[in-house]
VOMAR-848791 format. One record per residue (C-alpha): residue in three letters; x negated, y negated, z. Coordinates in steps of 0.5 Angstrom, whole numbers, plus 500, padded with zeros to 3 digits. Example, Ala and Ser with C-alpha at 12.3 -4.5 7.8 and 13.67 -1.06 7.14 Angstrom:
REM VOMAR-848791
{'ALA',{475,509,516}}
{'SER',{473,502,514}}
//
This chain:
REM VOMAR-848791
{'MET',{347,721,293}}
{'VAL',{349,726,287}}
{'LEU',{351,733,288}}
{'PRO',{349,738,284}}
{'ILE',{355,742,280}}
{'ARG',{356,748,284}}
{'SER',{360,751,278}}
{'LEU',{363,749,272}}
{'PRO',{370,746,273}}
{'GLY',{376,750,270}}
{'PRO',{377,752,263}}
{'ARG',{375,747,258}}
{'LEU',{380,746,252}}
{'PRO',{378,746,245}}
{'GLY',{376,739,241}}
{'ASN',{383,739,237}}
{'THR',{387,740,244}}
{'PRO',{394,737,242}}
{'ILE',{396,730,246}}
{'ILE',{402,731,251}}
{'GLN',{406,725,250}}
{'ILE',{410,722,256}}
{'GLY',{414,716,254}}
{'ASP',{409,711,252}}
{'ASP',{404,715,255}}
{'GLU',{399,720,252}}
{'ILE',{396,725,256}}
{'GLN',{389,727,253}}
{'PRO',{384,732,256}}
{'ILE',{379,729,261}}
{'GLN',{372,732,261}}
{'GLY',{375,737,257}}
{'ILE',{380,739,262}}
{'MET',{388,737,261}}
{'PRO',{390,733,267}}
{'ASP',{396,737,271}}
{'SER',{400,730,271}}
{'LEU',{401,723,269}}
{'GLY',{398,721,275}}
{'GLU',{392,725,275}}
{'TYR',{391,722,268}}
{'TRP',{392,715,270}}
{'ILE',{387,715,276}}
{'SER',{382,719,271}}
{'ARG',{383,713,266}}
{'ALA',{382,708,272}}
{'LEU',{376,711,274}}
{'GLN',{373,710,267}}
{'LYS',{376,703,267}}
{'LEU',{372,701,273}}
{'LYS',{366,704,271}}
{'HIS',{366,710,276}}
{'ARG',{362,716,274}}
{'PHE',{365,723,276}}
{'ILE',{367,730,275}}
{'PHE',{374,732,274}}
{'GLN',{376,738,277}}
{'TYR',{370,739,281}}
{'ARG',{370,747,284}}
{'ILE',{367,748,291}}
{'LEU',{368,755,292}}
{'ASN',{369,760,287}}
{'THR',{377,762,288}}
{'ARG',{380,763,282}}
{'ASN',{387,764,281}}
{'VAL',{389,760,287}}
{'LYS',{394,754,286}}
{'GLY',{390,748,288}}
{'ALA',{385,752,292}}
{'TYR',{378,749,293}}
{'VAL',{378,745,287}}
{'VAL',{377,737,289}}
{'ASP',{381,733,284}}
{'TRP',{375,728,282}}
{'LEU',{368,728,285}}
{'VAL',{366,720,284}}
{'LEU',{359,720,284}}
{'THR',{358,712,284}}
{'THR',{360,711,291}}
{'THR',{355,709,296}}
{'PRO',{352,711,300}}
{'MET',{354,718,297}}
{'SER',{359,721,293}}
{'THR',{366,721,294}}
{'PRO',{371,727,294}}
{'LEU',{378,724,291}}
{'GLU',{384,728,292}}
{'PHE',{391,726,288}}
{'PHE',{397,729,292}}
{'GLY',{403,730,288}}
{'GLU',{410,732,289}}
{'TYR',{408,739,286}}
{'PHE',{402,741,291}}
{'HIS',{404,737,297}}
{'SER',{411,735,300}}
{'GLY',{409,728,301}}
{'ASP',{407,729,308}}
{'MET',{400,731,310}}
{'GLY',{402,739,312}}
{'SER',{398,744,315}}
{'ASN',{396,747,309}}
{'ASP',{393,740,306}}
{'ARG',{390,739,313}}
{'PHE',{386,746,312}}
{'ARG',{384,744,305}}
{'LEU',{381,738,307}}
{'ALA',{378,741,313}}
{'VAL',{375,746,308}}
{'ILE',{373,741,303}}
{'GLU',{369,736,309}}
{'ASP',{366,743,311}}
{'HIS',{363,744,304}}
{'PHE',{360,738,304}}
{'GLN',{357,737,311}}
{'GLY',{355,730,311}}
{'ARG',{353,730,304}}
{'ALA',{359,726,301}}
{'ASN',{363,721,304}}
{'PRO',{370,723,307}}
{'VAL',{375,725,302}}
{'GLU',{379,720,300}}
{'ILE',{387,721,298}}
{'ILE',{391,718,293}}
{'TRP',{399,719,294}}
{'ALA',{403,720,288}}
{'ARG',{408,716,291}}
{'ASP',{403,710,290}}
{'VAL',{402,711,283}}
{'THR',{408,710,279}}
{'SER',{404,706,273}}
{'LYS',{397,705,270}}
{'GLU',{396,699,274}}
{'GLU',{398,702,281}}
{'ALA',{393,707,279}}
{'GLU',{388,702,278}}
{'ALA',{390,698,284}}
{'ALA',{389,705,288}}
{'VAL',{382,707,285}}
{'ARG',{380,700,286}}
{'GLY',{383,700,294}}
{'LYS',{380,706,295}}
{'LEU',{373,706,292}}
{'GLY',{372,699,289}}
{'THR',{368,699,282}}
{'GLY',{363,703,280}}
//
């Protein structure tokens, strides 16, 4: 099931946005949005490599200017039987353990989709320290598109 886009994702970047270099890796915009971390970039590239269609930074509620509020990192459209919300829990937004804010946020996301999507999948930053680990994490959570 493909869910309609409720609103546009976050701010779009112009076509000539500079590439951010981190070591040997270059972070480029995904669907016009600059990822917040190298891990987000690697996961996005892994989704593409595994032939998944997805919406990056899928906004489910109109709450702008709230850090990480109600934007799903990816809504993966090629999973069965329905689309799958995919979250990346990195150190900046998450403490490494499932805190009460994280549980509340996931409950809001689950409530928003109300049976119209698969349960939220989470990939933790500690499990994604390379491109290869990102691909393995995506394959393990979602398979191929």
